[in-house]
C-alpha positions as CSV (number, residue, x, y, z in Angstrom):
1,M,-28.3,-19.6,-7.4
2,A,-26.3,-17.3,-4.6
3,R,-24.7,-20.6,-3.0
4,L,-23.5,-21.5,-6.8
5,F,-22.8,-17.8,-6.8
6,L,-20.5,-18.3,-3.8
7,L,-18.8,-21.8,-5.0
8,F,-17.8,-20.2,-8.4
9,T,-16.2,-17.4,-6.6
10,F,-14.2,-19.4,-4.1
11,N,-13.2,-21.8,-6.8
12,F,-11.8,-19.1,-8.4
13,L,-10.2,-17.5,-5.3
14,H,-9.1,-20.2,-4.5
15,N,-7.1,-20.7,-8.2
16,M,-5.4,-17.1,-7.3
17,A,-1.8,-18.3,-6.3
18,L,0.9,-15.6,-6.2
19,S,2.9,-16.9,-8.7
20,R,0.0,-16.8,-11.7
21,I,-0.8,-13.2,-10.9
22,W,3.1,-11.9,-10.4
23,S,3.2,-14.0,-14.2
24,A,0.2,-12.2,-15.4
25,F,1.1,-8.8,-14.0
26,I,4.7,-8.8,-15.7
27,I,3.0,-10.4,-19.0
28,I,0.4,-7.7,-18.8
29,A,2.9,-4.9,-18.4
30,I,5.3,-6.2,-21.1
31,F,2.6,-5.9,-23.6
32,V,0.7,-2.8,-22.5
33,A,4.6,-1.2,-23.4
34,G,5.1,-2.6,-26.2
35,Y,1.4,-1.4,-27.6
36,Q,2.4,1.8,-25.9
37,F,5.8,2.1,-28.3
38,L,4.1,1.0,-31.7
39,F,1.0,2.9,-31.1
40,N,2.2,6.1,-29.7
41,S,4.9,7.8,-30.5
42,S,5.7,10.2,-27.3
43,K,5.9,6.3,-25.5
44,D,9.1,6.1,-27.7
45,D,11.0,5.6,-24.5
46,I,9.0,3.8,-22.8
47,F,11.2,0.4,-22.1
48,S,14.1,2.5,-20.9
49,R,11.3,3.9,-18.5
50,M,10.8,0.5,-17.7
51,V,14.5,-0.9,-17.0
52,S,16.1,2.7,-15.9
53,G,13.5,4.7,-14.8
54,T,13.5,8.5,-15.3
55,A,15.1,10.8,-12.8
56,K,13.5,13.7,-11.6
57,D,15.6,15.9,-13.6
58,E,16.3,14.0,-16.8
59,Y,14.2,16.1,-19.5
60,K,14.6,19.6,-20.2
61,Y,12.6,21.4,-23.1
62,A,12.7,24.7,-24.5
63,V,9.6,26.6,-26.8
64,I,10.5,27.7,-29.8
65,G,8.1,30.1,-31.8
66,D,4.3,30.8,-31.3
67,S,4.5,31.2,-27.2
68,A,0.6,30.6,-26.9
69,Y,1.2,26.7,-26.0
70,S,4.4,27.6,-23.7
71,A,2.7,28.7,-20.7
72,R,0.4,25.2,-21.0
73,L,3.7,22.7,-20.9
74,K,5.4,24.9,-18.6
75,G,2.5,24.6,-16.1
76,E,1.5,20.8,-16.9
77,M,4.9,19.5,-17.4
78,K,6.7,20.9,-14.3
79,D,5.3,17.5,-12.2
80,Y,6.4,15.1,-14.4
81,G,10.3,15.2,-14.0
82,F,10.4,18.0,-17.4
83,V,12.0,21.0,-17.0
84,F,11.1,24.0,-19.1
85,Q,14.1,26.5,-19.9
86,S,14.0,29.8,-20.9
87,G,14.7,31.5,-23.5
88,A,13.9,29.6,-26.3
89,G,15.7,30.7,-29.8
90,K,18.6,31.9,-27.9
91,D,22.1,31.1,-27.7
92,S,21.3,30.9,-23.6
93,I,19.5,27.4,-23.9
94,D,21.0,25.1,-21.4
95,K,23.4,22.3,-23.0
96,D,21.3,19.6,-21.0
97,T,17.7,20.8,-22.7
98,K,16.4,17.5,-25.1
99,Y,13.7,18.9,-26.3
100,L,12.9,22.1,-28.4
101,V,9.2,22.4,-29.1
102,T,7.6,24.5,-32.2
103,E,4.8,23.7,-33.8
104,T,5.3,26.4,-36.5
105,A,8.5,26.0,-37.8
106,D,9.0,24.6,-41.4
107,A,11.0,22.1,-42.1
108,D,14.0,24.7,-43.2
109,T,13.9,26.5,-39.3
110,V,13.9,22.5,-37.5
111,L,16.7,21.7,-40.0
112,K,18.7,24.7,-38.7
113,I,17.6,24.4,-34.9
114,K,19.0,20.6,-35.1
115,K,22.6,21.6,-36.2
116,K,22.4,24.6,-34.0
117,Y,21.7,22.5,-30.7
118,S,23.4,19.2,-31.5
119,G,21.7,16.3,-30.0
120,I,18.4,17.8,-29.3
121,R,15.2,16.9,-30.6
122,V,12.3,19.2,-32.1
123,V,8.9,17.9,-31.2
124,G,5.8,19.3,-30.8
125,S,3.9,20.0,-27.8
126,A,1.5,17.0,-27.9
127,Y,4.8,14.7,-27.6
128,I,5.9,16.3,-24.5
129,L,2.3,16.5,-23.5
130,G,2.1,12.8,-23.5
131,K,5.0,12.0,-21.3
132,K,2.8,12.7,-18.6
133,Q,4.1,10.5,-16.3
134,K,5.9,11.1,-12.7
135,P,9.5,10.3,-12.2
136,V,9.8,7.1,-11.3
137,D,12.1,4.0,-10.7
138,G,13.1,1.2,-13.2
139,V,13.4,-2.2,-12.6
140,I,16.9,-1.9,-11.8
141,E,16.5,0.9,-9.3
142,T,13.8,-1.5,-8.2
143,C,16.2,-3.7,-7.4
144,W,18.3,-1.8,-4.6
145,T,15.1,-0.3,-3.2
146,A,13.9,-3.7,-2.2
147,V,17.2,-4.5,-0.4
148,D,17.3,-1.0,0.8
149,I,13.6,-1.6,2.3
150,C,14.7,-5.1,3.5
151,L,18.6,-3.3,4.9
152,R,15.8,-1.0,6.9
153,L,13.9,-4.1,8.5
154,I,16.4,-5.2,10.1
155,G,17.1,-3.0,13.0
156,I,13.3,-2.9,13.2
157,L,12.7,-6.6,13.5
158,A,15.9,-7.4,15.7
159,L,14.3,-5.1,17.8
160,F,11.1,-5.9,18.4
161,I,11.7,-9.8,18.0
162,G,14.5,-9.7,20.6
163,F,11.8,-8.1,22.5
164,M,9.3,-10.9,21.8
165,N,11.6,-13.2,22.8
166,I,11.8,-11.9,26.5
167,A,7.8,-12.0,26.7
168,E,7.8,-15.5,25.5
169,K,10.6,-16.9,28.0
170,A,9.0,-14.4,30.9
171,G,5.1,-15.9,29.6
172,G,3.7,-12.9,28.7
173,I,2.4,-14.0,25.2
174,R,0.8,-17.1,27.2
175,L,-0.9,-14.9,29.6
176,L,-2.0,-12.8,26.6
177,S,-3.0,-15.8,24.5
178,R,-5.1,-17.1,27.3
179,I,-7.3,-13.7,27.7
180,V,-8.0,-13.6,24.0
181,G,-8.3,-17.2,24.4
182,P,-12.0,-17.8,24.1
183,F,-12.4,-15.2,21.3
184,F,-9.8,-17.0,19.0
185,S,-10.2,-20.4,19.9
186,K,-13.4,-20.0,17.8
187,L,-12.3,-17.9,14.8
188,F,-9.3,-19.8,14.3
189,P,-10.4,-23.2,15.9
190,E,-7.4,-25.3,14.5
191,I,-5.2,-23.5,17.4
192,P,-4.7,-25.1,20.9
193,K,-5.9,-23.7,24.1
194,G,-3.2,-21.1,25.2
195,H,-1.2,-21.2,22.1
196,P,1.7,-18.6,21.5
197,S,0.4,-17.7,18.3
198,M,-2.1,-16.4,19.6
199,G,-0.7,-13.5,22.0
200,H,1.6,-13.0,19.2
201,M,-1.6,-12.3,16.9
202,I,-3.4,-9.9,19.4
203,M,0.3,-8.3,19.7
204,N,-0.2,-7.6,15.6
205,F,-3.7,-6.5,15.3
206,S,-3.1,-3.9,18.4
207,A,-0.1,-2.4,16.7
208,N,-2.3,-2.1,13.4
209,L,-5.4,-0.6,15.3
210,L,-2.7,2.0,16.8
211,G,-1.1,2.7,13.5
212,L,2.6,1.1,14.3
213,D,3.7,-0.5,11.3
214,N,7.2,-0.9,12.7
215,A,5.8,-2.8,15.5
216,A,2.9,-4.5,13.5
217,T,5.1,-6.5,11.2
218,P,7.4,-8.4,13.6
219,F,4.4,-9.2,15.4
220,G,2.9,-10.5,12.5
221,L,6.0,-12.3,11.2
222,K,6.4,-13.8,14.8
223,A,2.6,-15.1,14.5
224,M,3.2,-16.3,11.1
225,D,6.2,-18.6,12.2
226,S,4.1,-19.5,15.5
227,L,1.3,-20.8,13.3
228,Q,3.7,-22.3,10.5
229,E,5.1,-24.7,13.4
230,L,0.8,-25.6,13.7
231,N,0.7,-26.2,10.1
232,P,0.7,-30.1,9.2
233,N,1.8,-29.2,5.3
234,K,4.8,-26.9,5.9
235,D,4.4,-25.7,1.7
236,V,0.5,-24.8,1.8
237,A,-1.1,-22.0,4.2
238,S,-2.9,-23.8,6.5
239,N,-6.7,-22.2,7.5
240,S,-4.9,-20.2,10.4
241,Q,-2.7,-18.5,8.4
242,I,-5.1,-17.2,6.1
243,M,-7.5,-16.1,7.9
244,F,-5.0,-14.3,10.4
245,L,-3.6,-12.8,7.3
246,C,-6.8,-11.4,5.3
247,L,-7.6,-9.9,9.2
248,H,-4.2,-8.2,8.9
249,A,-4.4,-7.2,5.3
250,A,-7.9,-5.6,6.3
251,G,-6.1,-3.3,8.0
252,L,-8.4,-2.2,11.1
253,N,-6.4,1.0,12.0
254,L,-8.1,3.3,14.3
255,I,-6.7,6.9,13.6
256,P,-5.5,7.3,10.2
257,V,-2.2,9.8,11.1
258,S,-0.3,10.0,8.4
259,V,-3.5,10.6,5.7
260,I,-4.1,13.5,8.5
261,A,-0.4,14.9,8.0
262,V,0.0,14.4,4.1
263,R,-3.3,16.5,4.1
264,A,-2.3,19.2,6.3
265,A,0.8,19.5,4.8
266,N,-0.5,20.0,1.5
267,H,-3.3,23.0,3.1
268,A,-6.2,21.3,3.4
269,S,-9.1,23.6,5.0
270,D,-9.7,20.8,7.2
271,P,-7.1,17.4,7.1
272,T,-9.0,15.0,9.9
273,D,-12.1,15.0,7.8
274,V,-11.9,12.0,6.3
275,F,-10.8,10.4,9.8
276,I,-14.4,9.1,10.3
277,P,-15.0,7.3,6.7
278,C,-11.7,5.6,6.9
279,M,-12.6,4.3,10.4
280,I,-15.7,3.1,9.0
281,V,-14.4,1.5,5.7
282,T,-11.6,0.0,7.8
283,F,-14.0,-1.5,10.0
284,V,-16.3,-2.9,7.1
285,G,-13.7,-4.2,5.5
286,T,-12.2,-6.5,8.6
287,M,-15.6,-7.3,9.2
288,A,-15.8,-8.7,5.1
289,A,-12.3,-10.3,5.5
290,M,-13.7,-12.1,8.6
291,I,-17.0,-13.2,7.2
292,I,-15.4,-14.1,3.6
293,V,-12.5,-16.4,5.5
294,S,-15.4,-17.9,7.9
295,F,-17.7,-18.6,5.1
296,K,-15.1,-20.6,3.3
297,Q,-14.0,-22.2,6.5
298,K,-17.2,-22.7,7.9
299,I,-16.8,-20.8,11.0
300,N,-20.2,-20.1,12.5
301,L,-20.1,-16.3,13.2
302,F,-23.2,-16.0,15.1
303,Q,-21.4,-18.1,18.9
304,P,-21.9,-15.3,21.5
305,V,-18.1,-14.9,22.3
306,I,-17.5,-13.8,18.7
307,L,-20.6,-11.3,18.8
308,L,-19.6,-10.2,22.3
309,W,-16.1,-9.3,21.0
310,V,-17.1,-7.6,17.8
311,F,-20.0,-5.6,19.7
312,S,-16.9,-4.7,22.3
313,I,-14.7,-3.4,20.0
314,S,-17.3,-1.5,17.9
315,A,-18.5,0.3,21.2
316,F,-14.3,1.3,22.1
317,I,-14.1,2.8,18.4
318,V,-17.5,4.2,18.9
319,L,-16.2,6.1,22.2
320,L,-12.5,7.0,20.4
321,V,-14.9,8.5,17.5
322,L,-16.8,10.5,20.1
323,Y,-13.7,11.9,21.7
324,I,-11.4,12.3,18.6
325,T,-13.6,14.6,17.1
326,R,-13.8,16.9,19.3
327,L,-9.4,17.3,18.7
328,N,-8.2,19.3,15.9
329,A,-5.7,18.2,13.5
330,A,-2.9,19.1,15.3
331,G,-4.3,17.5,18.6
332,I,-5.5,14.5,17.1
333,Q,-1.8,13.9,15.8
334,L,-0.3,14.4,19.0
335,F,-2.9,12.3,20.9
336,S,-2.2,9.5,18.3
337,G,2.1,9.9,18.5
338,Q,2.0,10.0,22.3
339,L,-0.4,7.2,22.6
340,S,1.4,4.7,19.8
341,S,5.1,6.1,21.3
342,G,3.8,5.6,25.1
343,L,2.0,2.1,24.6
344,I,5.8,0.9,22.8
345,L,7.7,2.2,25.9
346,L,4.9,0.7,28.2
347,V,5.5,-2.7,26.4
348,F,9.2,-2.8,26.3
349,L,8.4,-2.0,30.2
350,L,6.4,-4.8,31.2
351,I,8.4,-6.8,29.5
352,V,11.7,-6.5,31.2
353,L,9.9,-6.2,34.4
354,G,8.1,-9.9,33.5
355,G,11.7,-10.8,32.4
356,L,13.3,-9.7,35.9
357,Y,10.4,-11.3,37.6
358,K,11.4,-14.3,36.3
359,K,15.0,-14.1,36.5
360,I,16.1,-14.9,33.1
361,D,19.2,-13.6,31.4
362,I,17.4,-10.7,29.7
363,F,20.3,-9.5,27.6
364,S,21.5,-13.0,26.2
365,V,17.6,-14.1,25.2
366,F,16.8,-10.3,23.8
367,V,20.2,-11.3,21.3
368,D,18.8,-14.6,20.6
369,G,16.1,-13.4,19.3
370,A,17.3,-10.5,17.2
371,K,19.2,-12.5,15.3
372,S,16.4,-14.2,14.0
373,G,14.9,-10.8,13.4
374,F,18.1,-10.2,11.2
375,D,17.4,-13.8,9.8
376,T,13.7,-13.1,8.7
377,A,15.2,-9.7,7.2
378,I,17.5,-11.6,4.8
379,R,14.9,-14.1,4.3
380,I,12.1,-12.3,2.8
381,I,14.4,-9.6,-0.1
382,P,13.4,-12.0,-3.0
383,Y,9.7,-11.8,-2.1
384,I,9.9,-8.2,-1.5
385,L,11.8,-7.8,-4.6
386,G,9.7,-10.0,-6.8
387,I,6.4,-7.7,-5.7
388,L,8.0,-4.3,-6.3
389,I,9.8,-5.4,-9.6
390,A,6.1,-5.9,-11.1
391,V,4.2,-2.7,-9.7
392,S,7.5,-0.8,-11.0
393,M,6.8,-2.6,-14.6
394,L,2.8,-2.0,-14.3
395,R,3.3,1.5,-13.2
396,N,6.0,2.0,-15.7
397,S,4.2,0.3,-18.6
398,G,0.7,2.7,-18.1
399,T,-1.3,0.1,-17.7
400,F,-3.0,1.8,-14.6
401,D,-3.5,5.0,-16.7
402,A,-5.2,2.4,-19.7
403,I,-7.4,1.5,-16.8
404,I,-8.2,4.8,-15.0
405,N,-8.8,6.3,-18.6
406,G,-11.1,3.1,-19.6
407,M,-12.8,3.2,-16.1
408,K,-13.7,7.1,-16.8
409,H,-15.1,6.4,-19.9
410,F,-17.2,3.3,-19.1
411,F,-19.1,5.2,-16.6
412,A,-19.7,8.4,-18.6
413,L,-21.5,6.2,-21.2
414,F,-24.4,6.1,-18.5
415,G,-23.9,9.1,-17.0
416,A,-22.8,8.1,-13.9
417,D,-21.0,10.5,-11.5
418,T,-17.1,10.0,-12.4
419,R,-15.7,12.2,-9.9
420,F,-15.0,8.8,-7.8
421,V,-12.7,7.9,-10.8
422,D,-10.1,10.4,-10.2
423,G,-9.3,8.9,-7.0
424,L,-9.3,5.0,-8.1
425,P,-5.2,5.0,-8.6
426,T,-4.7,5.1,-5.1
427,A,-7.2,2.3,-4.5
428,L,-5.8,0.3,-7.3
429,I,-2.3,0.4,-6.5
430,R,-3.1,0.1,-2.6
431,P,-2.9,-4.0,-2.7
432,L,0.4,-3.6,-4.2
433,S,2.9,-1.0,-2.8
434,G,1.9,1.2,0.0
435,G,4.6,3.8,-0.8
436,A,3.1,3.8,-4.3
437,A,-0.5,4.7,-3.1
438,R,1.0,7.0,-1.1
439,G,2.3,9.2,-4.2
440,M,-0.8,8.4,-5.8
441,M,-2.4,10.3,-3.0
442,V,-0.4,12.8,-3.0
443,S,-0.6,13.6,-6.8
444,T,-4.2,13.3,-6.8
445,M,-4.3,16.2,-4.2
446,T,-1.4,18.0,-6.2
447,T,-3.8,17.7,-9.0
448,F,-7.3,18.2,-8.0
449,G,-6.4,20.2,-4.7
450,P,-6.4,18.8,-1.7
451,D,-10.0,19.9,-0.9
452,S,-11.4,18.1,-3.6
453,F,-13.8,15.1,-3.9
454,A,-11.2,13.1,-5.4
455,S,-8.3,13.8,-3.0
456,K,-11.1,13.2,0.0
457,L,-11.6,9.6,-1.5
458,S,-7.4,8.8,-2.2
459,G,-6.9,9.9,1.6
460,I,-9.6,7.7,2.7
461,F,-8.8,4.6,-0.2
462,Q,-4.9,5.3,1.7
463,G,-6.2,5.0,5.3
464,A,-8.3,1.8,4.7
465,S,-6.3,-1.1,4.3
466,D,-3.3,-2.5,3.8
467,T,-1.0,-3.7,0.9
468,T,-2.4,-7.3,0.2
469,F,0.5,-8.5,-2.3
470,Y,3.1,-7.2,-0.2
471,V,1.6,-8.8,3.1
472,V,1.1,-11.6,1.3
473,A,5.2,-12.0,0.0
474,V,6.8,-11.1,2.9
475,Y,4.7,-12.9,5.5
476,F,4.4,-16.1,3.4
477,G,7.8,-15.7,2.2
478,A,8.7,-15.2,5.9
479,V,7.7,-18.9,6.3
480,N,8.5,-20.4,2.8
481,I,5.2,-20.6,1.9
482,K,4.4,-21.7,-1.7
483,N,0.7,-22.6,-2.1
484,T,-1.2,-19.9,-0.7
485,R,-4.4,-21.6,-1.6
486,Y,-7.6,-18.6,-1.7
487,A,-6.0,-16.4,0.7
488,I,-5.6,-13.3,-2.2
489,G,-8.6,-14.0,-3.5
490,A,-10.1,-13.5,-0.5
491,M,-7.8,-10.4,0.5
492,L,-8.9,-9.1,-3.0
493,L,-12.3,-9.9,-2.4
494,A,-12.2,-8.1,1.3
495,D,-10.7,-5.0,-0.8
496,L,-13.3,-4.5,-3.4
497,V,-15.8,-4.6,-0.2
498,G,-13.8,-1.5,1.1
499,I,-13.7,0.2,-2.5
500,I,-17.2,0.3,-2.5
501,T,-17.6,1.0,0.7
502,A,-15.5,4.0,0.6
503,I,-16.6,5.5,-2.4
504,G,-20.2,5.7,-1.1
505,V,-19.2,6.8,2.0
506,C,-17.3,9.3,0.5
507,Y,-20.7,10.7,-1.4
508,L,-22.5,10.6,1.7
509,F,-20.2,12.5,3.8
510,F,-18.7,14.9,1.2
511,G,-21.4,14.9,-1.7
């Protein structure tokens, strides 16, 4: 029975092509928006929001009549792009006010209000409260955002790939490949011994481990390019590429610095309290990804070399945890920042010294590598654009809100504790967009408080995995792979393991 379940699961995962998922996202978003437009009067501008988005100060409203609900409106809508205009019923109402809120005036009074304030809509408080949605970019603005992201990537990719090119010419990547070869040869049996891709992958994993986002992407793209050289079918993802991306997307990270920084900025009593839970969850997620892909690829994980490396990494993480738990929030951020920055400079120094030792034309080699970084950044624009548009449409259509509300009602029916549901928006959007997930995490802190259960769970979600669909779009797009096989399904399954683990760990640590 278990074997049949696993076979069914992997057949399902194999069919989860990016094109089908992307199409489903767009279709679902439009249908949900259509439903909102027809049956929710406060969403009468849903289509324009999806296309054009909303600015932070787009809507201004004033309350006329009974002031019993004005305080609630003012308090609840301030974070959703609505500005309360005082002085209702006087001549001082701002000309940019779009809504006059009234629940006590009769029809004649409403007509007089409309005549006095031309172009202003008179609505009830329920209408305004129904527009609780953070100011977001629509499809048009998202197009510009995608290009802006890639323009920012050009410099980063050019820098790191330029240095990577020097390291390759100097033999540093092959040296690194030989060091990790015994372990990677078991996990990636299709890669020849000493192939440069092993060095590129270990550089990527190391950068991820230390939270060096800017460095991890160029190293990862270089690893995919190296693996593509070994790929017999250039349009179909190879086993090695799938294993690499699934481990990368699991996002094993030692210190969730950005999460700690955000919690500190929001005045959490102990910003570092999510550090150990994040470490546990990201390690479990990485192990889950390795087990899932190894099962599919029939790789035996009980080989002595694999077990030795896994236990060694585990021991290193435990020792690091024991050290970092002695530091306060400021100490952790300082330690992580200095360690990360220092290691980047050390890598640059070793690469330059290696190039000088090998007597190569360092600057010319750097420029050649930087050129390929520029080309890569331009090539991935359509893939990033596609993913960001799908995310924007899902958010603006209210799809995420519908899912969260449905889950809360579902668990409430069984009498289960539903506190964890308030933190789920971060987990749901995390596979799609890291920036959007960060926004969800901040929103959760603002709504429930930085020391709430939902806030801590949201922080664990944010620090415990990478952006699955973004990773698939960028990394497979960089090497023009059309058929991703079961990669997305395996990543999402590992994400699910991480989500369940995060919820369990959060209840264990924070009750």
